[in-house]
C-alpha positions as CSV (number, residue, x, y, z in Angstrom):
1,M,2.7,-96.7,45.6
2,K,0.5,-93.5,45.3
3,L,2.2,-90.4,46.4
4,Q,1.5,-86.7,45.7
5,V,3.9,-83.9,46.5
6,Q,2.2,-81.1,48.4
7,H,5.2,-78.8,48.8
8,I,9.0,-78.7,48.7
9,V,10.7,-76.3,51.2
10,V,14.3,-75.5,52.0
11,C,15.0,-74.3,55.5
12,R,18.0,-72.1,56.4
13,H,17.2,-70.8,59.9
14,A,18.0,-71.9,63.4
15,Q,15.1,-73.8,65.0
16,E,14.1,-76.1,67.7
17,T,10.7,-77.6,67.8
18,A,8.7,-80.7,68.9
19,Y,5.6,-81.7,67.1
20,T,3.7,-84.5,65.5
21,V,4.5,-85.0,61.8
22,P,1.3,-83.8,59.9
23,C,2.0,-85.7,56.6
24,P,4.5,-88.1,55.2
25,T,7.8,-86.1,54.8
26,I,11.0,-86.9,53.0
27,F,13.9,-84.8,54.2
28,F,17.5,-84.2,53.3
29,T,19.8,-82.7,55.9
30,F,23.0,-80.9,54.6
31,A,24.2,-78.9,57.6
32,G,23.4,-77.5,61.0
33,L,21.7,-80.5,62.6
34,E,22.2,-80.8,66.4
35,F,19.8,-83.6,66.9
36,H,16.7,-85.2,65.5
37,E,14.8,-87.7,67.7
38,S,11.6,-89.7,67.6
39,P,10.5,-92.5,70.0
40,G,13.4,-95.0,70.2
41,F,15.5,-93.3,67.5
42,L,18.1,-90.5,67.4
43,I,20.0,-88.8,64.6
44,G,23.1,-87.3,66.1
45,P,24.8,-83.9,65.7
46,G,26.3,-83.0,62.3
47,A,24.7,-85.8,60.5
48,T,24.0,-85.4,56.8
49,G,21.7,-87.6,54.8
50,L,18.3,-88.7,53.6
51,G,15.3,-89.6,55.7
52,I,11.6,-90.2,55.8
53,T,9.1,-89.6,58.6
54,P,5.6,-91.0,58.4
55,Q,2.4,-89.1,59.4
56,N,1.6,-88.9,63.1
57,L,5.2,-89.6,64.3
58,P,6.2,-87.5,67.2
59,I,9.6,-85.8,66.6
60,H,11.9,-83.3,68.3
61,F,14.7,-81.6,66.5
62,R,17.1,-78.7,66.7
63,F,19.2,-76.9,64.0
64,N,21.7,-74.1,64.5
65,E,22.3,-71.1,62.3
66,K,24.2,-73.1,59.7
67,R,21.1,-75.0,58.9
68,E,20.4,-76.3,55.4
69,N,17.8,-79.0,55.0
70,Y,15.0,-79.8,52.5
71,A,11.6,-81.1,53.3
72,I,9.2,-82.7,50.8
73,L,5.7,-82.7,52.2
74,C,3.6,-85.5,50.6
75,K,0.1,-86.9,50.6
76,S,-0.1,-90.6,50.7
77,D,-1.8,-93.5,52.4
78,D,1.1,-95.8,51.5
79,V,3.5,-94.6,54.3
80,R,3.1,-95.6,57.9
81,I,4.9,-95.9,61.2
82,S,6.9,-99.1,61.5
83,T,6.9,-101.4,64.4
84,T,10.7,-100.9,64.4
85,S,11.7,-97.5,65.8
86,D,14.5,-96.8,63.2
87,R,12.4,-97.7,60.1
88,T,9.4,-96.6,58.1
89,D,7.0,-98.8,56.2
90,I,5.9,-98.0,52.6
91,R,3.3,-99.9,50.6
92,Y,3.8,-101.1,47.1
93,A,1.4,-103.4,45.2
94,G,-0.6,-104.0,48.4
95,E,2.5,-105.1,50.4
96,W,4.3,-103.2,53.1
97,L,8.0,-102.8,52.8
98,S,10.4,-101.6,55.5
99,V,13.0,-98.9,54.7
100,P,15.5,-97.1,57.0
101,M,14.1,-93.9,58.6
102,F,17.5,-92.2,57.9
103,I,20.5,-93.0,55.6
104,P,23.7,-91.1,56.2
105,I,25.2,-89.6,53.0
106,D,28.9,-88.7,53.0
107,S,30.1,-85.2,52.1
108,G,31.5,-86.2,48.7
109,R,27.9,-86.9,47.5
110,L,26.2,-83.8,48.9
111,D,26.6,-81.5,45.9
112,G,24.9,-83.9,43.6
113,W,22.0,-84.3,46.0
114,R,21.7,-80.5,46.4
115,L,21.5,-80.0,42.7
116,E,18.8,-82.7,42.3
117,L,16.7,-81.2,45.1
118,E,17.0,-77.7,43.6
119,H,15.8,-79.1,40.3
120,M,12.9,-80.8,42.0
121,R,12.0,-77.6,43.9
122,A,12.2,-75.4,40.9
123,S,10.0,-77.8,38.9
124,F,7.4,-77.9,41.7
125,L,7.2,-74.1,41.9
126,M,6.2,-74.0,38.3
127,P,3.3,-76.4,38.6
128,T,2.7,-77.6,35.0
129,A,1.8,-81.3,34.7
130,R,5.2,-82.0,33.3
131,N,7.0,-80.3,36.2
132,R,4.8,-81.9,38.9
133,L,5.6,-85.3,37.3
134,R,9.3,-84.4,37.4
135,A,9.1,-83.6,41.1
136,E,7.2,-86.7,42.0
137,L,9.6,-88.9,40.0
138,G,12.4,-87.3,41.9
139,V,10.8,-88.3,45.2
140,L,10.4,-91.9,43.9
141,N,14.1,-91.9,43.0
142,M,14.9,-90.9,46.6
143,L,12.9,-93.8,47.8
144,R,14.7,-96.1,45.3
145,H,17.9,-94.9,46.9
146,M,16.7,-95.9,50.3
147,L,15.7,-99.3,49.1
148,D,19.2,-99.8,47.5
149,E,21.0,-98.7,50.6
150,N,18.9,-101.2,52.5
151,K,20.6,-104.1,50.6
152,T,23.6,-104.0,53.0
153,T,21.4,-105.1,55.9
154,T,19.1,-107.6,54.1
155,S,22.0,-109.5,52.5
156,I,23.3,-110.6,55.9
157,S,20.0,-111.0,57.8
158,P,18.4,-114.5,58.3
159,A,15.6,-113.5,55.9
160,G,18.2,-112.4,53.4
161,R,20.0,-115.7,53.6
162,L,16.7,-117.5,53.0
163,K,16.0,-115.3,50.0
164,N,19.4,-116.1,48.6
165,L,18.7,-119.9,49.0
166,I,15.4,-119.5,47.2
167,D,17.0,-117.6,44.4
168,N,19.5,-120.4,43.9
169,D,16.8,-123.2,44.0
170,L,14.5,-122.3,41.0
171,T,13.7,-125.9,40.4
172,E,12.3,-126.1,44.0
173,T,14.6,-129.1,44.9
174,H,14.2,-128.2,48.6
175,S,11.1,-127.1,50.4
176,T,11.0,-123.7,52.1
177,D,11.0,-125.5,55.5
178,A,14.2,-127.3,54.5
179,L,15.8,-124.0,53.4
180,S,14.7,-122.3,56.6
181,A,16.5,-125.1,58.5
182,Q,19.7,-124.3,56.6
183,C,19.4,-120.8,58.0
184,G,19.2,-122.1,61.5
185,Y,15.6,-121.0,62.2
186,S,12.3,-122.7,62.5
187,P,10.0,-122.2,59.4
188,D,7.4,-120.3,61.4
189,H,9.9,-117.9,62.9
190,L,11.8,-117.3,59.7
191,R,8.5,-116.8,57.8
192,L,7.7,-113.9,60.2
193,L,11.1,-112.4,59.7
194,F,10.9,-112.8,56.0
195,T,7.4,-111.2,55.7
196,K,8.5,-108.3,57.9
197,E,11.6,-107.6,55.8
198,F,10.3,-108.3,52.3
199,G,6.5,-107.8,52.6
200,T,5.7,-111.3,51.4
201,T,6.0,-114.8,52.7
202,P,8.8,-117.1,51.5
203,K,6.4,-119.3,49.6
204,Q,4.8,-116.3,47.8
205,Y,8.3,-115.0,47.0
206,R,9.4,-118.3,45.7
207,I,6.5,-118.6,43.2
208,R,7.0,-115.0,42.0
209,R,10.7,-115.6,41.6
210,R,10.1,-118.7,39.5
211,M,7.5,-116.9,37.4
212,A,9.8,-114.0,36.9
213,E,12.4,-116.5,35.5
214,A,9.7,-118.0,33.3
215,M,8.8,-114.6,31.8
216,E,12.6,-114.1,31.3
217,W,12.7,-117.2,29.2
218,I,9.5,-116.4,27.3
219,T,10.7,-113.0,26.3
220,G,14.4,-113.8,25.7
221,S,14.5,-117.3,24.3
222,H,12.9,-119.7,21.9
223,L,12.1,-122.3,24.6
224,T,8.6,-123.9,24.5
225,T,6.3,-123.7,27.5
226,K,7.1,-127.4,28.2
227,E,10.8,-126.8,28.2
228,I,10.4,-123.8,30.5
229,A,8.2,-125.7,32.9
230,W,10.7,-128.6,33.0
231,R,13.6,-126.2,33.7
232,L,11.7,-124.7,36.6
233,G,11.0,-128.1,38.1
234,F,7.3,-128.4,37.3
235,S,6.2,-132.0,36.6
236,Q,2.7,-131.0,35.4
237,M,2.1,-128.3,32.7
238,S,-1.3,-127.4,34.3
239,H,0.4,-126.4,37.5
240,F,2.9,-124.2,35.6
241,S,0.3,-122.6,33.5
242,A,-1.9,-121.8,36.5
243,A,1.0,-120.3,38.5
244,F,2.1,-118.2,35.5
245,K,-1.4,-116.9,34.9
246,A,-2.0,-116.1,38.5
247,T,1.3,-114.0,38.5
248,H,1.2,-112.4,35.1
249,G,-2.5,-112.4,34.2
250,Q,-2.0,-114.5,31.0
251,T,-1.1,-118.0,30.1
252,P,2.4,-118.9,28.9
253,S,1.1,-119.4,25.4
254,D,-0.6,-116.0,25.4
255,A,2.7,-114.4,26.6
256,I,4.6,-116.1,23.8
257,R,2.2,-114.8,21.2
258,R,2.4,-111.3,22.7
259,F,6.1,-110.9,23.3
260,R,7.5,-113.1,20.5
261,G,5.0,-112.0,17.9
262,T,4.3,-115.7,17.0
263,K,2.4,-118.7,18.1
264,E,4.2,-121.3,20.0
265,P,5.2,-124.1,17.6
266,R,3.5,-127.4,18.0
267,P,5.7,-130.4,18.5
268,L,6.2,-132.5,15.4
269,Q,4.4,-135.8,15.5
270,P,6.3,-138.8,14.2
271,T,4.9,-140.2,11.0
272,S,5.3,-143.5,9.2
273,P,4.8,-144.2,5.5
274,L,2.1,-146.7,6.6
275,S,0.1,-143.9,8.0
276,H,-0.4,-142.3,4.5
277,R,-3.5,-143.1,2.5
278,K,-2.9,-144.8,-0.7
279,E,-4.2,-141.9,-2.8
280,D,-1.7,-139.5,-1.1
281,I,1.3,-141.4,-2.3
282,D,2.9,-140.6,-5.7
283,W,4.0,-144.1,-6.6
284,R,5.7,-142.9,-9.8
285,S,8.2,-140.7,-7.8
286,C,9.0,-143.7,-5.6
287,C,9.3,-146.3,-8.5
288,P,10.2,-144.7,-11.8
289,E,9.6,-147.9,-13.6
290,I,5.9,-147.6,-12.9
291,K,4.2,-145.8,-15.7
């Protein structure tokens, strides 16, 4: 995700306005909100929390004289209006992900957020490369928080149930169609729900999940590529190698050399004394009586 912070402002005055959001904006409301509305979505009076509004979204809000809210104005082509009124889409690695437009934050956590936002704002107002990076990393941390808060909904959704079934079937014992049926939905309908929620299809997610597990074994074990492929349910090494390279940009053997610092050991071939050439055998060591 490419995102550049344009400005960080804190507002402490009463205001009511209606306008179209000029740029992607991440905001945090601490006090004084009377309402904040956009088409099909309303944040009620007294709410405190973290939100994100995409460019070109019409909004109407009102704050009273107790107002305290921060707005981080950004430049990014990776934030857009979602088809769901209470959510915003962000793009990462070419895929669009859905996050809540607003997450309530309880009063016990506000002081920590206020301190973090003041640090970000102070860094941005002294625009060295280090400080700008500090501010932008702070913004990404806010987005990370929104993704984490989103888990409470995805874990109980139909797409979330399918994701859990895929995570528990790394050997691909069941097809994605069969797993969809376990969730009580047709494969086509659940594929649409899954793609909307996670930004990728169930089949794409499944292969990435298996390849992530393959990389885990390559970097954290001494298993051979054949053993890893077998544990992931691949019957043919060529299919495993092709999937791994498509995901990680290198073959499993290359990954072993890179992350283990050694070549993958070749399997030992069984040998028989009859396979030795006569001149390779020390007969005197075998039969001491031979001089």
